[in-house]
C-alpha positions as CSV (number, residue, x, y, z in Angstrom):
1,X,-55.2,23.5,48.2
2,X,-55.0,20.1,46.5
3,X,-52.1,19.1,44.2
4,X,-52.7,17.0,41.1
5,X,-49.8,15.6,39.1
6,X,-50.5,13.6,36.0
7,X,-48.7,12.8,32.7
8,X,-49.5,11.2,29.4
9,X,-47.3,10.1,26.5
10,X,-48.5,11.4,23.1
11,X,-47.4,9.7,19.9
12,X,-46.3,12.9,18.2
13,X,-43.1,15.1,18.0
14,X,-42.6,17.5,20.9
15,X,-43.0,20.7,18.7
16,X,-46.4,19.5,17.4
17,X,-47.6,18.6,20.9
18,X,-46.5,22.0,22.3
19,X,-48.3,23.9,19.4
20,X,-51.5,22.1,20.2
21,X,-51.3,22.9,23.9
22,X,-50.7,26.6,23.4
23,X,-53.7,26.8,21.1
24,X,-55.9,26.3,24.2
25,X,-58.9,28.1,22.4
26,X,-59.3,24.7,20.6
27,X,-59.7,22.7,23.8
28,X,-63.5,22.8,23.8
29,X,-63.5,20.9,20.5
30,X,-62.1,17.8,22.1
31,X,-61.9,18.2,25.9
32,X,-65.1,17.2,27.6
33,X,-64.5,19.4,30.7
34,X,-63.8,22.6,28.7
35,X,-66.8,24.5,27.5
36,X,-65.1,27.6,26.1
37,X,-61.8,29.5,26.1
38,X,-61.3,33.1,24.9
39,X,-57.8,34.2,24.6
40,X,-57.5,38.0,25.0
41,X,-53.8,38.4,24.3
42,X,-51.0,39.5,26.7
43,X,-51.2,36.1,28.3
44,X,-54.7,36.2,29.6
45,X,-57.7,34.1,28.8
46,X,-61.3,33.5,29.9
47,X,-62.4,29.9,30.6
48,X,-65.8,28.2,31.2
49,X,-65.4,24.6,32.5
50,X,-67.7,21.8,33.7
51,X,-66.5,20.3,37.0
52,X,-67.9,18.0,39.5
53,X,-69.0,21.2,41.3
54,X,-70.9,22.5,38.2
55,X,-70.2,25.1,35.6
56,X,-67.4,27.5,36.5
57,X,-65.9,30.6,34.9
58,X,-62.5,32.1,35.6
59,X,-59.7,34.2,34.2
60,X,-56.2,32.7,33.7
61,X,-53.0,34.6,33.3
62,X,-49.9,32.9,31.8
63,X,-47.1,33.5,34.2
64,X,-44.2,31.7,32.3
65,X,-43.5,30.4,28.9
66,X,-40.4,28.6,27.8
67,X,-41.0,27.8,24.1
68,X,-41.4,24.1,23.5
69,X,-40.7,23.2,27.1
70,X,-43.0,24.8,29.7
71,X,-46.2,26.8,30.2
72,X,-47.3,28.0,33.7
73,X,-50.5,29.9,34.6
74,X,-52.4,31.4,37.5
75,X,-56.2,31.0,37.7
76,X,-56.5,34.0,40.0
77,X,-58.8,34.3,43.0
78,X,-62.1,33.6,41.3
79,X,-64.4,30.7,42.0
80,X,-62.0,28.1,40.7
81,X,-58.8,29.1,42.4
82,X,-55.9,27.2,40.9
83,X,-52.5,27.5,39.3
84,X,-50.5,25.0,37.2
85,X,-47.6,24.2,35.0
86,X,-47.3,21.8,32.0
87,X,-44.0,20.6,30.8
88,X,-43.1,18.8,27.5
89,X,-40.5,16.1,27.4
90,X,-38.8,14.5,24.4
91,X,-39.1,10.7,24.7
92,X,-38.1,10.0,21.1
93,X,-38.7,11.6,17.7
94,X,-42.3,10.4,17.6
95,X,-43.2,10.5,21.3
96,X,-43.7,13.4,23.8
97,X,-44.5,13.1,27.5
98,X,-46.8,15.9,28.8
99,X,-46.6,16.4,32.5
100,X,-49.2,18.5,34.3
101,X,-49.0,19.9,37.9
102,X,-52.1,21.6,39.1
103,X,-52.8,23.2,42.5
104,X,-56.6,23.5,43.0
105,X,-58.6,25.1,45.8
106,X,-62.2,23.9,45.2
107,X,-65.0,26.3,46.1
108,X,-67.6,25.2,48.5
109,X,-68.3,22.0,50.4
110,X,-69.5,19.9,47.4
111,X,-66.4,20.8,45.4
112,X,-64.2,19.8,48.4
113,X,-66.0,16.5,48.6
114,X,-65.6,15.9,44.9
115,X,-61.9,16.6,45.2
116,X,-61.6,14.3,48.2
117,X,-63.3,11.5,46.3
118,X,-60.9,11.9,43.3
119,X,-63.3,13.4,40.8
120,X,-61.1,16.4,40.1
121,X,-58.1,14.1,39.5
122,X,-60.3,11.9,37.2
123,X,-61.4,14.9,35.2
124,X,-57.7,16.0,34.7
125,X,-56.8,12.4,33.6
126,X,-59.7,12.4,31.1
127,X,-58.8,15.8,29.7
128,X,-55.2,14.8,29.2
129,X,-56.3,11.7,27.4
130,X,-58.7,13.8,25.3
131,X,-55.7,16.0,24.4
132,X,-53.5,13.0,23.6
133,X,-56.1,11.5,21.3
134,X,-56.7,14.8,19.5
135,X,-53.0,15.4,18.9
136,X,-52.5,11.8,17.7
137,X,-55.4,12.1,15.3
138,X,-54.2,15.4,14.0
139,X,-50.5,14.3,13.6
140,X,-51.2,11.7,11.0
141,X,-48.6,9.4,12.6
142,X,-49.7,5.9,13.5
143,X,-50.1,5.7,17.3
144,X,-47.2,4.0,19.2
């Protein structure tokens, strides 16, 4: 299983950044790698994503929530086996650092190759930057 750790600083207050993250059903509007998210309540959601290995579908279960600080999940044993945690850190009144840790077990030979070549990490970086830009546009605050 590969480990990816990335972070991004968002020019918006922590509470606003956190609210955007927990509304993951909006991710397909601005994250290129996310096709759809259906939140079914009780901490579970159905995802369709585009990866280097192609289109993948999986169920995720939220395993921990610390309001305004931390969200953890488990992607189960489906075709995209993964788990992760995202934490939110107050930098100043207008800046929040979002830190993502992701454990991924890519399915199949091509997906393993894509991970080894850094494509999975690049997708995570791109998605975090998409998130950053979406929140900053939504916040109405001038960027840093």
